[in-house]
C-alpha positions as CSV (number, residue, x, y, z in Angstrom):
1,M,154.4,-19.3,119.7
2,Y,157.3,-20.3,121.9
3,R,156.0,-23.8,122.5
4,S,153.3,-26.2,121.3
5,H,153.7,-28.5,124.3
6,N,155.3,-28.3,127.7
7,C,158.2,-30.5,128.8
8,G,156.1,-32.9,130.9
9,E,153.3,-33.9,128.5
10,L,154.8,-35.7,125.5
11,N,154.6,-39.5,125.4
12,A,154.4,-42.4,122.9
13,S,151.1,-41.2,121.5
14,H,153.0,-38.2,120.1
15,I,155.6,-40.2,118.1
16,D,156.2,-38.7,114.6
17,K,154.6,-35.4,115.7
18,E,156.4,-32.1,115.0
19,V,156.6,-30.1,118.2
20,T,158.0,-26.9,119.6
21,L,159.4,-26.8,123.2
22,A,161.0,-24.1,125.4
23,G,162.7,-24.3,128.7
24,W,165.9,-24.5,130.6
25,V,168.9,-26.8,130.0
26,Q,169.0,-29.2,132.9
27,K,172.1,-31.0,131.7
28,S,173.7,-32.3,128.5
29,R,175.7,-35.4,127.6
30,D,178.0,-34.9,124.6
31,K,179.3,-38.2,123.1
32,G,181.0,-36.5,120.1
33,F,178.8,-37.8,117.3
34,M,175.6,-37.5,119.4
35,N,174.5,-35.0,122.1
36,W,171.6,-35.4,124.5
37,V,170.1,-32.4,126.4
38,D,167.5,-32.6,129.1
39,L,165.1,-29.7,128.7
40,R,163.2,-28.6,131.8
41,D,160.2,-26.5,132.6
42,R,157.7,-26.3,135.4
43,Y,155.9,-29.4,134.1
44,G,158.8,-31.8,133.7
45,I,161.8,-32.9,131.6
46,T,162.0,-33.9,128.0
47,Q,165.2,-35.4,126.4
48,L,166.4,-33.8,123.2
49,I,168.8,-35.5,120.8
50,F,171.2,-33.9,118.4
51,D,172.5,-36.6,116.0
52,E,175.5,-35.7,113.7
53,S,174.0,-37.9,111.0
54,R,170.5,-36.5,111.2
55,T,170.8,-33.0,112.6
56,D,171.7,-29.9,110.5
57,K,175.5,-29.2,111.1
58,A,175.0,-25.7,112.3
59,V,172.3,-26.8,114.8
60,F,174.5,-29.7,115.9
61,E,177.5,-27.4,116.6
62,L,175.3,-24.8,118.3
63,A,174.0,-27.5,120.7
64,K,177.6,-28.1,121.8
65,T,177.7,-24.6,123.3
66,L,174.7,-25.1,125.6
67,G,175.4,-24.7,129.3
68,R,173.4,-25.4,132.4
69,E,170.3,-23.2,132.7
70,F,170.5,-21.8,129.2
71,V,167.0,-20.8,128.1
72,I,166.3,-22.4,124.7
73,Q,163.6,-23.1,122.2
74,V,163.7,-26.2,119.9
75,K,161.6,-27.6,117.1
76,G,161.8,-31.2,116.2
77,T,160.1,-34.6,115.8
78,V,159.0,-36.9,118.6
79,I,160.7,-40.2,118.2
80,E,160.9,-43.4,120.3
81,R,163.6,-43.5,122.8
82,E,166.0,-46.5,122.7
83,A,166.9,-46.4,126.4
84,K,163.6,-45.7,128.0
85,N,163.3,-44.1,131.5
86,K,160.3,-45.4,133.4
87,N,160.9,-42.8,136.2
88,I,159.5,-39.8,134.2
89,P,156.3,-39.4,132.2
90,T,158.3,-38.5,129.0
91,G,160.7,-41.4,129.4
92,E,159.5,-43.3,126.3
93,I,160.3,-40.6,123.8
94,E,162.8,-37.9,122.9
95,I,162.9,-35.0,120.4
96,L,165.1,-35.2,117.3
97,V,165.9,-31.5,117.1
98,S,165.8,-29.8,113.7
99,E,165.9,-26.1,115.0
100,L,167.6,-24.6,118.0
101,N,167.2,-21.1,119.3
102,I,169.1,-19.8,122.3
103,L,166.7,-17.4,124.0
104,N,169.1,-16.5,126.8
105,A,172.5,-17.7,127.8
106,A,173.2,-18.3,131.5
107,I,176.2,-18.1,133.7
108,T,177.0,-21.2,135.8
109,P,174.6,-21.2,138.8
110,P,176.0,-21.2,142.3
111,F,174.5,-24.5,143.1
112,T,173.1,-27.5,141.1
113,I,169.5,-27.2,140.2
114,E,168.7,-30.8,141.3
115,D,166.4,-32.4,143.9
116,E,169.5,-33.1,146.0
117,T,171.5,-29.9,145.6
118,D,175.0,-29.0,146.7
119,G,173.8,-25.5,147.8
120,G,173.5,-24.7,151.5
121,E,170.5,-22.8,152.9
122,D,172.2,-19.4,152.9
123,I,173.2,-19.5,149.3
124,R,169.9,-20.9,148.2
125,M,168.1,-18.1,150.0
126,K,170.3,-15.5,148.3
127,Y,169.4,-17.0,144.9
128,R,165.9,-18.0,145.7
129,Y,164.7,-17.6,142.1
130,L,167.1,-20.4,141.2
131,D,166.0,-22.5,144.2
132,I,162.4,-22.3,143.0
133,R,163.5,-24.2,139.8
134,R,164.3,-27.2,142.0
135,N,161.4,-29.8,142.2
136,P,161.2,-29.8,146.1
137,V,160.6,-26.0,146.2
138,K,158.5,-25.8,143.0
139,N,156.3,-28.7,144.2
140,S,155.8,-27.1,147.6
141,L,154.6,-23.9,146.0
142,L,152.2,-25.9,143.7
143,F,151.1,-27.8,146.8
144,R,150.3,-24.5,148.6
145,H,148.3,-23.4,145.6
146,K,146.3,-26.6,145.6
147,V,145.5,-26.2,149.3
148,A,144.5,-22.5,148.9
149,M,142.2,-23.4,146.0
150,E,140.5,-26.1,148.0
151,V,140.0,-23.7,150.8
152,R,138.4,-21.1,148.5
153,K,136.2,-23.8,146.9
154,Y,134.9,-25.2,150.3
155,L,134.2,-21.8,151.8
156,S,132.6,-20.3,148.7
157,D,130.3,-23.3,148.4
158,L,129.1,-22.4,152.0
159,D,128.3,-18.8,150.9
160,F,131.4,-17.2,152.4
161,C,132.4,-14.1,150.6
162,E,136.1,-13.1,150.2
163,V,136.6,-9.5,151.2
164,E,139.9,-7.7,151.2
165,T,140.8,-5.5,154.2
166,P,143.4,-2.7,154.4
167,Y,147.1,-3.2,155.0
168,L,147.7,0.4,156.2
169,I,145.8,0.6,159.5
170,K,146.0,2.0,163.0
171,S,148.5,0.6,165.5
172,T,146.7,-1.3,168.2
173,P,148.0,-3.5,171.1
174,E,147.4,-7.1,170.0
175,G,150.3,-9.0,171.6
176,A,153.2,-8.7,169.2
177,R,155.0,-5.6,168.1
178,D,153.6,-3.8,165.1
179,F,155.5,-3.0,161.9
180,V,154.9,0.7,161.5
181,V,154.9,2.8,158.3
182,P,155.4,6.6,158.4
183,S,152.9,8.8,156.6
184,R,154.4,11.5,154.4
185,M,151.1,13.3,154.1
186,N,150.4,13.2,157.8
187,E,153.5,14.6,159.5
188,G,154.6,12.7,162.6
189,Q,152.0,10.0,162.2
190,F,152.3,6.4,161.4
191,Y,150.3,3.5,160.0
192,A,150.8,0.0,161.2
193,L,150.7,-3.2,159.2
194,P,147.9,-5.5,160.5
195,Q,148.8,-8.4,162.8
196,S,145.5,-9.7,161.7
197,P,142.3,-8.3,160.2
198,Q,140.5,-8.8,163.5
199,T,138.7,-5.5,163.9
200,F,137.9,-5.3,160.2
201,K,136.3,-8.7,160.0
202,Q,134.2,-7.7,163.1
203,L,133.1,-4.5,161.3
204,L,132.2,-6.6,158.3
205,M,129.8,-8.5,160.5
206,V,128.4,-5.3,161.7
207,G,128.0,-4.4,158.0
208,G,125.9,-7.5,157.5
209,M,128.3,-9.5,155.3
210,D,127.3,-12.5,157.4
211,K,130.1,-14.9,156.2
212,Y,133.5,-13.5,155.4
213,F,136.8,-15.1,154.5
214,Q,140.2,-13.9,153.2
215,I,143.5,-15.5,152.5
216,V,145.5,-12.6,153.8
217,K,149.0,-11.4,154.7
218,C,149.6,-10.6,158.4
219,F,152.6,-8.9,160.0
220,R,154.2,-9.3,163.4
221,D,157.6,-7.9,164.5
222,E,158.6,-10.8,166.7
223,D,161.5,-13.3,167.2
224,L,161.6,-15.9,164.4
225,R,162.0,-19.6,164.3
226,A,161.4,-22.4,161.7
227,D,157.7,-22.1,161.7
228,R,157.4,-18.3,162.0
229,Q,158.0,-15.4,159.6
230,P,157.5,-11.7,160.1
231,E,154.9,-11.8,157.3
232,F,152.7,-14.8,157.2
233,T,149.4,-15.8,155.6
234,Q,146.1,-16.5,157.4
235,I,142.9,-18.1,156.2
236,D,140.8,-15.5,158.1
237,C,137.1,-16.2,158.6
238,E,134.1,-14.7,160.5
239,M,130.4,-15.5,160.7
240,A,127.4,-13.7,162.2
241,F,124.5,-15.2,164.2
242,V,126.6,-18.2,165.3
243,E,127.5,-20.0,168.5
244,Q,130.8,-21.8,169.1
245,E,129.3,-25.2,167.9
246,D,128.5,-23.7,164.5
247,I,132.0,-22.5,164.0
248,L,133.6,-25.7,165.1
249,N,131.4,-27.7,162.7
250,V,132.2,-25.5,159.7
251,F,136.0,-25.5,160.2
252,E,136.2,-29.1,161.3
253,G,134.5,-29.7,157.9
254,L,137.1,-27.6,156.1
255,T,139.9,-29.5,157.7
256,R,138.3,-32.8,156.9
257,H,137.8,-31.6,153.3
258,L,141.4,-30.7,152.9
259,L,142.6,-34.0,154.4
260,K,140.4,-35.9,152.0
261,E,141.1,-33.9,148.8
262,I,144.8,-33.2,149.4
263,K,145.9,-36.3,151.2
264,G,143.2,-38.9,150.5
265,I,142.6,-39.4,154.2
266,E,139.1,-39.7,155.8
267,V,139.0,-38.4,159.4
268,D,136.1,-39.0,161.8
269,K,134.8,-36.3,164.2
270,F,137.6,-34.5,165.9
271,P,138.2,-35.1,169.6
272,R,137.6,-32.1,171.9
273,I,139.6,-31.5,175.1
274,T,139.7,-28.6,177.5
275,Y,142.7,-26.4,178.0
276,D,143.1,-27.6,181.6
277,Y,143.0,-31.3,180.4
278,A,145.6,-30.6,177.7
279,M,148.0,-28.9,180.2
280,K,147.5,-31.6,182.8
281,T,147.8,-34.6,180.4
282,Y,150.3,-33.3,177.8
283,G,152.0,-30.3,179.3
284,N,151.0,-27.9,176.5
285,D,147.9,-26.6,174.8
286,K,148.7,-28.1,171.4
287,P,149.2,-31.8,172.1
288,D,150.3,-34.3,169.5
289,I,148.0,-37.2,169.9
290,R,149.4,-39.5,167.3
291,F,151.1,-41.4,170.1
292,G,150.4,-41.9,173.8
293,M,152.9,-41.1,176.6
294,E,150.2,-39.2,178.6
295,F,151.3,-37.7,181.9
296,G,150.9,-39.6,185.1
297,E,151.0,-37.5,188.3
298,L,152.9,-39.4,191.0
299,N,152.5,-37.1,194.0
300,T,150.3,-39.5,195.9
301,V,152.5,-42.5,195.2
302,A,156.0,-40.9,195.4
303,Q,155.9,-38.4,198.2
304,H,155.7,-40.8,201.1
305,K,159.3,-41.9,201.4
306,D,162.5,-40.2,202.3
307,F,163.4,-38.9,198.8
308,G,163.6,-35.1,199.5
309,V,163.6,-34.1,195.9
310,F,160.1,-35.4,195.4
311,N,158.8,-34.5,198.8
312,S,159.6,-30.8,198.3
313,A,158.2,-30.7,194.8
314,E,154.9,-29.1,193.9
315,L,154.5,-31.7,191.2
316,V,156.0,-35.1,190.5
317,V,155.0,-36.2,187.0
318,A,156.1,-39.0,184.6
319,I,155.6,-40.6,181.2
320,A,156.1,-44.1,180.1
321,A,158.2,-44.4,176.9
322,P,157.3,-47.6,175.0
323,G,160.1,-50.1,174.5
324,C,162.8,-48.0,176.1
325,A,163.7,-50.4,178.9
326,S,166.5,-51.6,176.6
327,Y,168.2,-48.2,176.8
328,T,171.8,-48.4,178.0
329,R,173.1,-46.3,180.8
330,K,174.9,-44.1,178.2
331,E,171.6,-43.5,176.3
332,I,169.8,-42.7,179.6
333,D,172.6,-40.3,180.7
334,A,172.4,-38.6,177.3
335,L,168.6,-38.0,177.9
336,I,169.3,-36.6,181.4
337,D,171.8,-34.2,179.8
338,W,169.2,-33.3,177.2
339,V,166.6,-32.2,179.8
340,K,169.3,-30.3,181.7
341,R,170.0,-28.1,178.7
342,P,169.2,-24.4,179.3
343,Q,166.4,-24.6,176.7
344,I,164.6,-27.2,178.9
345,G,166.0,-26.3,182.3
346,A,165.4,-29.5,184.4
347,S,167.7,-30.1,187.3
348,G,167.7,-33.8,186.8
349,M,165.6,-36.8,185.9
350,V,164.6,-40.1,187.6
351,Y,164.0,-43.3,185.5
352,V,162.5,-46.7,186.1
353,K,163.1,-49.6,183.8
354,C,160.1,-52.0,183.5
355,E,161.9,-55.3,182.9
356,E,160.4,-58.0,180.8
357,D,160.2,-60.3,183.9
358,G,157.9,-57.9,185.7
359,T,160.5,-56.4,188.0
360,Y,161.6,-52.8,188.1
361,K,165.1,-51.2,188.2
362,S,165.3,-47.5,189.1
363,S,167.8,-44.8,189.7
364,V,166.1,-44.3,193.2
365,D,165.9,-48.0,194.2
366,K,167.2,-47.2,197.7
367,F,164.2,-45.0,198.4
368,Y,161.4,-47.0,196.7
369,D,160.6,-50.7,196.7
370,Q,159.1,-52.9,193.9
371,E,155.5,-52.2,195.1
372,D,156.1,-48.4,194.9
373,L,157.5,-48.7,191.4
374,A,154.7,-50.9,190.4
375,N,152.3,-48.1,191.5
376,W,154.2,-45.7,189.3
377,A,153.8,-48.0,186.4
378,K,150.1,-48.3,187.0
379,V,149.7,-44.5,187.1
380,T,151.7,-44.0,183.9
381,G,150.3,-47.0,182.0
382,A,153.9,-48.5,181.7
383,K,154.2,-52.1,180.5
384,A,157.0,-54.6,180.5
385,G,159.8,-53.3,178.2
386,D,158.9,-49.6,178.8
387,M,160.9,-46.9,180.6
388,I,159.3,-44.4,183.0
389,F,160.9,-41.0,183.1
390,V,160.1,-38.7,186.1
391,L,160.5,-35.0,186.5
392,S,159.6,-32.9,189.6
393,G,159.5,-29.2,190.6
394,P,157.1,-26.2,190.2
395,A,154.0,-27.5,188.5
396,D,153.8,-25.3,185.3
397,K,157.6,-25.4,184.7
398,T,157.8,-29.2,185.2
399,R,154.9,-29.9,182.9
400,T,156.6,-27.8,180.2
401,Q,159.8,-29.7,180.6
402,L,158.1,-33.1,180.5
403,S,156.2,-32.0,177.4
404,A,159.4,-31.2,175.6
405,L,160.9,-34.6,176.7
406,R,157.7,-36.4,175.4
407,M,158.1,-34.8,172.0
408,E,161.8,-35.6,171.8
409,L,161.3,-39.2,172.7
410,A,158.5,-39.5,170.2
411,T,160.8,-38.2,167.5
412,R,163.6,-40.6,168.5
413,L,161.2,-43.5,168.6
414,G,159.7,-42.7,165.2
415,L,156.2,-42.0,166.6
416,R,155.6,-38.7,164.7
417,N,154.7,-40.1,161.3
418,P,154.2,-37.2,158.9
419,D,151.8,-39.3,156.9
420,E,149.5,-39.7,159.9
421,F,147.1,-36.9,160.9
422,A,145.5,-36.5,164.3
423,P,143.5,-33.3,164.6
424,L,141.6,-32.1,167.7
425,W,140.0,-29.1,169.2
426,V,141.2,-27.5,172.5
427,V,138.5,-25.4,174.1
428,D,137.7,-23.5,177.3
429,F,140.9,-21.4,177.4
430,P,141.5,-19.0,180.2
431,L,140.2,-15.5,179.2
432,L,143.1,-13.7,180.9
433,E,146.7,-14.4,181.9
434,L,148.8,-12.5,184.4
435,D,152.0,-10.8,183.3
436,E,154.3,-11.3,186.3
437,E,156.5,-8.4,185.4
438,S,153.8,-5.8,185.1
439,G,151.3,-7.4,187.4
440,R,148.6,-6.7,184.7
441,W,146.1,-9.0,183.1
442,H,146.5,-9.7,179.4
443,A,144.0,-11.3,177.0
444,M,145.2,-14.9,176.3
445,H,143.8,-14.5,172.7
446,H,142.9,-10.9,172.1
447,P,140.8,-8.2,173.8
448,F,137.7,-9.0,171.7
449,T,137.2,-12.5,172.9
450,S,134.0,-13.1,174.8
451,P,134.0,-14.7,178.2
452,K,131.8,-17.7,178.8
453,P,128.5,-16.2,179.9
454,E,128.3,-18.3,183.0
455,D,131.8,-17.0,184.1
456,M,131.0,-13.3,183.7
457,E,130.5,-12.8,187.5
458,L,134.0,-14.1,188.2
459,L,135.6,-11.2,186.4
460,A,135.3,-9.0,189.5
461,T,136.4,-11.7,192.0
462,N,138.5,-14.4,190.3
463,P,139.6,-13.2,186.9
464,E,142.0,-16.1,186.6
465,K,139.1,-18.6,186.6
466,V,137.1,-16.9,183.8
467,R,137.0,-19.1,180.7
468,A,137.1,-17.7,177.2
469,N,134.6,-18.6,174.5
470,A,137.7,-19.6,172.5
471,Y,139.0,-22.6,170.7
472,D,142.1,-23.8,168.9
473,M,142.5,-26.5,166.3
474,V,145.6,-28.6,166.7
475,L,147.1,-30.9,164.1
476,N,150.0,-33.2,164.9
477,G,151.3,-31.1,167.8
478,N,150.8,-27.7,166.0
479,E,148.2,-25.1,166.5
480,I,147.0,-24.5,163.0
481,G,144.0,-22.3,163.8
482,G,142.3,-20.5,166.6
483,G,139.4,-18.2,167.2
484,S,136.6,-17.2,169.5
485,I,133.1,-15.9,169.9
486,R,133.5,-12.2,169.9
487,I,132.2,-9.5,172.3
488,H,129.4,-7.8,170.3
489,D,128.1,-5.2,172.8
490,K,129.8,-2.0,173.9
491,N,129.3,-2.5,177.7
492,T,130.9,-5.9,177.8
493,Q,133.8,-4.6,175.6
494,Q,134.3,-1.6,177.9
495,L,134.4,-4.0,180.9
496,M,137.0,-6.2,179.1
497,F,139.1,-3.1,178.4
498,K,138.9,-2.2,182.1
499,Y,140.2,-5.6,183.3
500,L,143.0,-5.4,180.8
501,G,144.1,-2.1,182.4
502,F,142.9,0.3,179.7
503,T,141.7,3.7,180.9
504,E,138.5,4.9,179.2
505,E,140.6,7.4,177.3
506,E,143.0,4.7,176.1
507,A,140.2,2.4,175.1
508,R,138.5,5.2,173.2
509,N,141.7,6.3,171.4
510,Q,142.6,2.7,170.4
511,F,139.3,1.2,169.6
512,G,136.7,3.9,169.5
513,F,135.7,3.1,166.0
514,L,134.8,-0.5,167.0
515,M,132.9,0.6,170.1
516,D,130.9,3.1,168.0
517,A,130.0,0.4,165.5
518,F,128.6,-1.7,168.3
519,L,126.1,1.1,168.9
520,F,124.5,0.5,165.5
521,G,123.3,-3.1,166.0
522,A,126.2,-5.5,166.0
523,P,125.1,-9.2,165.6
524,P,126.5,-12.0,167.7
525,H,129.5,-13.2,165.8
526,G,132.6,-15.2,165.9
527,G,135.3,-16.7,163.8
528,L,138.6,-18.4,163.3
529,A,141.9,-18.0,161.5
530,F,144.0,-20.8,160.2
531,G,147.8,-20.3,159.7
532,L,148.0,-21.2,156.0
533,D,151.8,-21.5,155.9
534,R,151.9,-23.9,158.9
535,L,148.8,-25.9,157.7
536,V,150.4,-26.4,154.2
537,A,153.7,-27.5,155.7
538,I,152.0,-30.1,158.0
539,L,149.9,-31.4,155.1
540,G,153.1,-31.5,153.1
541,G,154.8,-33.6,155.8
542,Q,157.4,-30.9,156.6
543,E,158.5,-29.3,159.9
544,T,159.3,-25.9,158.5
545,I,157.3,-23.4,156.5
546,R,160.0,-21.7,154.4
547,D,159.8,-24.0,151.4
548,F,156.1,-23.3,151.1
549,I,156.7,-19.6,150.9
550,A,158.0,-18.2,147.6
551,F,160.4,-15.6,149.0
552,P,160.8,-16.2,152.8
553,K,162.9,-14.2,155.3
554,N,165.8,-15.7,157.3
555,N,165.9,-16.0,161.1
556,S,167.0,-12.4,161.4
557,G,164.0,-11.2,159.4
558,R,166.1,-10.4,156.4
559,D,165.5,-11.0,152.7
560,V,169.0,-11.8,151.7
561,M,168.0,-12.0,148.0
562,I,167.0,-8.4,147.7
563,D,169.0,-7.2,150.8
564,A,166.0,-5.9,152.8
565,P,165.6,-4.2,155.2
566,S,168.0,-1.6,154.0
567,V,169.0,2.0,154.6
568,I,166.9,4.6,152.8
569,D,168.0,7.9,151.3
570,D,168.3,11.0,153.5
571,S,165.9,12.8,151.1
572,Q,163.2,10.1,151.9
573,L,163.8,10.5,155.7
574,N,163.5,14.3,155.3
575,E,160.2,13.9,153.4
576,L,158.9,11.8,156.2
577,H,160.2,14.2,158.9
578,I,162.2,11.3,160.4
579,K,165.6,11.7,162.1
580,L,167.6,8.6,163.0
581,N,169.1,8.2,166.4
582,L,171.4,5.1,166.1
583,S,173.8,5.9,169.0
């Protein structure tokens, strides 16, 4: 037995008890006649003491050779600690060591294994197995485990069945690029790694499984950012004989359960807004509603004067930033420069200070009088002490720009409290969106999303007006889950493929297996998938998902720890009948 207890469980009730511990040396303090060592494992830290007057001489001298991250085993007696540490559970005791066994020596690590480390992100990614020893990363992984277990418990209690689906599948067009895997046994042919188990969970519904879930890896070959990885994890769910309301109720319940069990927070029924309302009011389809600053459209109150910039714009829209009337000209100019950055793309910005005395001071004073500016304040809900920021231009582009400004201001003003949670549903998405380059319609969600039954006739005449039977769950400005009621009959699915530009042959080649399944009695069904990585990060109060993934990739999609992807041997390429063309 390597240990009788872990390094986080001993306390004053164990005094005088003989114990065996094992772990890593966190640090040591050698005072000559006495040596203290902090021993660490996953559960905590216990202080060891080697006393020249009470410890065997050989053990005492061996203790002096210990370095950081040595793996050791000790036996000894729990004694009361003279200088108690109230910051850790084991702070009242220490172990007077009688036996010391070095299980494995360690070279000096490239960064300190502390909560606040001296290691940069690149070096910590290279030595991720060392980074995991640090409390912030270790605790994030334990937190992820806790969330996953609560998900499994909640869904299992509702009779959902966890079913595994294949990782080696057929390449199908689902939006992002597939990762492809060559088949040695089928020359010139390739598997794809699943972007999601979409078609398989629908087939499980055809198979009568009724309620399915899976915590599953998905793969998408797309550009990366802080909250995106090439391989990510979904809580994937599907239900048969359901309508949209059934699904919203179940997964609203799951989210409420997680907030209560993980964060101790009770949330009432989630607000529901339409996609059109979200875009018009917040400029995006995943609004953060922890704070206000809703959009106010100013066309009717700003396009009647001689200010050509507004008069020629498709949209003039503004937000009122609370308490910002005190901003200096330097601070305002910095914000104007911020919206002009290429990432935002605005050509400029108009501002109005709502003074405490009820007057207004604006960068366009010579075009608009106090009554005009008061109308702007009324539309945006601005109060004394607030600042109105106005953008103008093409409607969609301007809303996107103002949405980015809204989020930036909220961050600067401290309105995005990570300990506050504001979930909502966004519903009634467009079924299709037009790709301007190709001129083709694309499914906003995926090709299996059902149109609203009442909008079916519009497919032939006004496809842009057809609403999808789809829904997203949004939490604190992040889409954490999305789904839809699926198409479950062959004729409607064929019609959908037609409007997406598939020929009958292409549809048959890509999705014939699903269309055939529909001929054998497919039930009405629908589902939803949560992004587990993102959900866990938000619940954990973080912006990025990397620390909640044991071995993440960097922004180039590389695992710098194992140096992947990498070149493979010519013999492997020959076996796969692959010839590289890297010119």
